[in-house]
C-alpha positions in Angstrom: 65.0 -20.3 -24.9 62.1 -18.1 -25.9 62.3 -15.8 -29.0 61.1 -12.4 -27.7 61.8 -10.6 -31.0 58.9 -8.9 -32.8 58.5 -6.9 -36.0 56.6 -3.6 -36.3 56.4 -3.4 -40.1 60.1 -3.2 -41.2 61.4 -2.4 -37.7 62.8 -5.4 -35.9 62.7 -5.2 -32.1 64.6 -7.6 -29.8 61.5 -7.7 -27.6 58.1 -6.0 -27.5 58.8 -3.7 -24.5 59.3 0.0 -25.0 58.9 3.1 -22.9 56.1 5.5 -23.8 56.9 9.0 -25.0 57.4 11.4 -22.1 58.2 8.6 -19.6 61.8 7.9 -20.4 65.2 9.5 -20.7 68.8 8.2 -21.0 69.3 9.1 -17.3 67.6 5.7 -16.6 70.8 4.1 -17.8 71.9 4.6 -14.2 69.4 2.1 -12.9 69.0 -0.3 -15.8 70.6 -1.7 -18.9 68.5 0.2 -21.4 70.2 -1.6 -24.3 67.9 -4.5 -23.4 64.7 -2.6 -24.4 63.0 -3.3 -27.6 63.2 0.4 -28.6 63.8 3.8 -27.1 61.0 6.4 -27.4 62.0 10.0 -27.0 59.8 12.6 -25.4 57.6 14.4 -27.9 59.4 17.4 -29.4 57.8 20.5 -31.1 59.5 22.9 -33.4 59.4 25.8 -30.9 60.6 26.0 -27.3 57.7 25.2 -25.0 57.7 25.8 -21.3 54.8 23.5 -20.7 51.6 23.9 -18.7 51.2 25.7 -15.3 51.8 23.8 -12.1 50.7 21.6 -10.5 51.1 19.2 -13.4 50.6 15.8 -11.7 48.1 14.5 -9.2 47.6 10.9 -7.9 44.4 9.0 -8.5 43.2 5.8 -6.9 43.5 4.1 -10.2 46.7 5.8 -11.4 47.6 9.4 -12.1 46.4 12.5 -13.9 48.9 14.8 -15.6 49.0 17.9 -17.7 52.7 18.4 -18.5 52.0 20.3 -21.8 54.8 18.9 -23.9 57.6 21.1 -22.7 60.6 21.0 -25.1 63.7 22.9 -26.0 62.7 22.6 -29.6 63.7 20.6 -32.7 67.1 22.1 -33.0 68.2 21.1 -29.5 66.6 17.7 -30.0 68.6 16.9 -33.2 71.9 18.4 -32.0 72.0 17.1 -28.5 69.3 14.6 -27.6 69.5 12.3 -30.6 73.3 11.9 -30.3 72.7 11.0 -26.6 70.2 8.3 -27.6 72.5 7.1 -30.3 75.0 5.8 -27.7 72.6 2.9 -27.2 71.7 0.0 -29.5 67.8 -0.2 -29.6 66.1 1.6 -32.5 65.2 5.3 -31.7 61.6 6.4 -32.1 61.4 10.2 -32.4 58.0 11.6 -31.3 56.9 14.8 -32.9 54.0 17.2 -32.4 52.8 20.3 -34.3 49.7 22.4 -34.6 49.5 22.4 -38.4 49.8 19.8 -41.2 52.4 22.0 -42.9 54.6 22.0 -39.8 54.1 18.3 -39.2 55.4 17.7 -42.8 58.3 20.0 -42.4 59.3 18.5 -39.0 59.1 15.0 -40.4 61.6 15.9 -43.1 64.0 17.4 -40.6 63.8 14.8 -38.0 63.8 11.8 -40.4 66.9 13.2 -42.1 68.9 12.5 -39.0 70.7 9.1 -39.6 70.2 8.0 -36.0 66.4 8.4 -36.0 64.8 5.1 -37.0 61.1 5.7 -36.6 58.8 8.8 -36.5 56.0 8.6 -33.9 53.4 11.1 -34.8 51.8 12.5 -31.7 48.5 13.9 -33.1 46.6 13.0 -29.9 48.0 14.8 -26.8 44.9 15.7 -24.8 46.6 18.4 -22.7 48.2 20.5 -25.4 44.7 21.6 -26.4 42.3 20.0 -23.9 39.3 21.8 -25.3 39.7 19.9 -28.6 41.4 20.4 -31.9 43.7 17.4 -31.8 44.1 15.8 -35.3 43.3 12.4 -33.9 39.8 13.4 -32.9 38.7 13.5 -36.6 39.0 11.0 -39.4 39.7 13.5 -42.1 42.2 15.5 -40.1 44.0 12.2 -39.2 44.1 11.1 -42.8 45.3 14.5 -44.2 48.1 15.0 -41.7 49.3 11.4 -41.9 49.3 11.6 -45.7 51.5 14.7 -45.6 53.8 13.0 -43.1 54.0 9.8 -45.2 55.0 11.8 -48.2 57.8 13.5 -46.3 59.8 10.4 -45.4 60.5 6.8 -46.3 61.2 5.9 -42.7 58.5 4.1 -40.6 55.7 6.3 -39.4 53.8 5.3 -36.2 50.6 7.3 -35.5 49.6 7.7 -31.9 45.8 7.6 -31.5 43.5 9.3 -29.0 41.1 7.4 -26.7 39.0 10.6 -26.6 37.9 10.2 -30.2 34.3 9.2 -30.8 35.3 6.2 -33.0 38.9 5.3 -32.5 38.6 2.4 -35.0 37.6 4.7 -37.8 40.5 7.0 -36.9 42.9 4.0 -37.0 41.6 3.0 -40.4 42.1 6.6 -41.7 45.7 6.6 -40.5 46.3 3.2 -42.2 44.8 4.4 -45.5 47.0 7.5 -45.4 50.1 5.4 -45.1 50.9 4.8 -41.4 53.1 1.8 -40.8 51.8 1.1 -37.3 49.3 2.6 -34.7 50.0 3.3 -31.1 46.8 2.8 -29.0 46.7 5.0 -27.2 47.3 8.4 -25.5 45.8 9.3 -22.2 42.1 9.8 -21.4 41.1 13.4 -20.7 39.8 13.8 -17.1 39.3 16.2 -14.2 40.2 16.0 -10.5 39.0 18.6 -8.0 40.7 19.4 -4.7 37.9 19.4 -2.2 39.8 21.6 0.2 40.4 24.4 -2.2 37.5 23.8 -4.6 40.0 24.2 -7.4 41.1 21.8 -10.0 44.0 19.6 -8.8 45.8 20.3 -12.1 47.0 23.8 -13.0 45.7 23.4 -16.5 42.3 22.3 -15.2 42.1 19.1 -17.3 44.7 16.3 -17.4 45.4 13.0 -19.1 44.6 9.9 -17.0 47.0 7.0 -17.1 47.6 3.9 -15.0 45.9 0.6 -14.3 42.4 2.1 -14.2 42.3 2.8 -17.9 43.8 -0.6 -19.0 40.6 -2.4 -19.8 39.4 0.5 -21.9 42.6 0.6 -24.0 42.8 -3.2 -24.2 39.3 -3.1 -25.8 40.4 -0.4 -28.2 43.5 -2.3 -29.2 41.4 -5.4 -29.9 38.8 -3.4 -31.9 41.4 -1.5 -33.9 43.6 -4.6 -34.6 40.5 -6.4 -36.0 40.1 -3.7 -38.7 43.6 -2.8 -39.8 46.3 -4.8 -41.3 49.2 -2.8 -39.9 50.7 -3.6 -36.4 49.1 -2.1 -33.3 51.2 -1.1 -30.3 49.3 -1.1 -27.0 49.9 1.6 -24.4 47.9 2.2 -21.2 48.1 1.0 -17.6 50.7 -1.7 -18.0 52.2 -2.5 -14.6 53.1 -6.2 -14.8 53.9 -9.0 -17.2 50.3 -10.2 -17.2 49.2 -6.8 -18.6 51.7 -7.2 -21.5 50.3 -10.7 -22.3 46.7 -9.3 -22.2 47.5 -6.6 -24.6 49.2 -9.0 -27.0 46.3 -11.5 -26.8 44.0 -8.5 -27.7 46.0 -7.9 -30.9 49.0 -5.8 -29.9 52.4 -6.7 -31.5 54.3 -4.7 -28.9 53.6 -2.4 -25.9 54.7 0.9 -24.4 55.0 1.4 -20.7 54.5 4.8 -19.1 52.8 5.1 -15.7 54.8 2.2 -14.1 58.1 3.9 -15.0 57.3 6.7 -12.6 56.8 4.2 -9.8 59.5 1.7 -10.6 61.8 2.5 -13.5 63.6 -0.8 -13.4 60.3 -2.6 -14.1 60.9 -2.1 -17.8 63.7 -4.6 -17.8 62.2 -6.8 -15.2 59.1 -7.3 -17.3 61.3 -8.5 -20.2 62.6 -11.3 -18.1 59.2 -12.1 -16.7 57.7 -12.3 -20.2 60.3 -14.8 -21.3 59.6 -16.9 -18.2 55.8 -16.6 -18.7 56.2 -17.9 -22.3 58.5 -20.7 -21.3 56.2 -22.0 -18.6 53.3 -22.1 -21.1 55.2 -23.6 -24.0 55.4 -20.6 -26.3 58.6 -20.6 -28.3 58.0 -17.1 -29.8 56.3 -14.2 -28.0 54.9 -13.1 -31.3 52.5 -16.1 -31.2 50.6 -14.3 -28.5 49.5 -11.4 -30.8 45.8 -11.7 -31.5 45.5 -15.2 -29.9 42.5 -14.3 -27.7 39.9 -17.0 -28.0 36.4 -15.7 -28.5 34.0 -17.1 -25.8 32.0 -19.9 -27.3 29.3 -19.5 -24.6 28.8 -15.9 -25.7 28.6 -16.9 -29.4 26.1 -19.6 -28.5 24.0 -17.2 -26.6 24.1 -14.7 -29.5 22.9 -17.4 -31.9 20.1 -18.4 -29.5 19.0 -14.8 -29.3 18.8 -14.4 -33.1 15.5 -13.1 -34.5 12.8 -15.7 -35.3 13.1 -17.0 -38.8 16.9 -17.2 -38.7 17.3 -20.9 -38.0 14.8 -21.2 -35.2 11.3 -22.6 -35.1 8.5 -20.1 -34.7 7.1 -19.9 -31.2 3.4 -19.5 -30.9 2.2 -18.5 -27.4 -0.6 -20.5 -25.8 -4.1 -18.9 -25.7 
């Protein structure tokens, strides 16, 4: 038997597999046992009713997909009165994802959502690239991230997970700012802002012009970010981006992730969420791992690369001076 349980701060998960926000609903109970998931992550909710972005909202890419859904929602009231009770029928912890345009509203929404007894975690979506694709997301700036996270931290004692943006200039600095402001964990990351053009119409393939890229094509980029962020913070990191198979989960964990969120693959094969849980247990068993948590941060730095770096050190740092002939 392999122990698949992991801890994200004070939150205990039976395994490290979760859906990403916006890629899951309780309707999936028709095709899988969603009680087997590590946690349930609800679609991001805003205070106001939002119709979302204009169509078309999704286009296929060779490496995945590009989308600009625009965070449509029926609002916080409907979420608390109808959606949370629906999620509460199941046993995994419920992660409520919230979005707002001001720090004041983020703080107020946190108080309201966290007050619901069936909400276990607040995921702070300060990084949606398609809500304001021209910029302005809190997660693009260290000081904005710090200030809004600090306000949210002061509004609840429940765990706060901050979702970072791969579009930030220095995602590591943003992660450190969120940690210093009181985040309990970091989700790395949201989608990468991109553009696809329809060469028949000469128009953008997405109605909102720009969209967020997800899928296997972005995985190496986000794995790198997970590794870099996890090296600088002491709180858990949750990897999210391009996971399609069990090997991807293992790779994220080796890079430093304590758990992962799956999004893109759910649109192609929803039952993969549960299948990957079984495959992860099998992978660990075959390789002699008794606990999946042992994988987190277990990447071995390449000794060849380290040797090369030492050999390339400037003259005078442990090397004899070379004097050219003539």
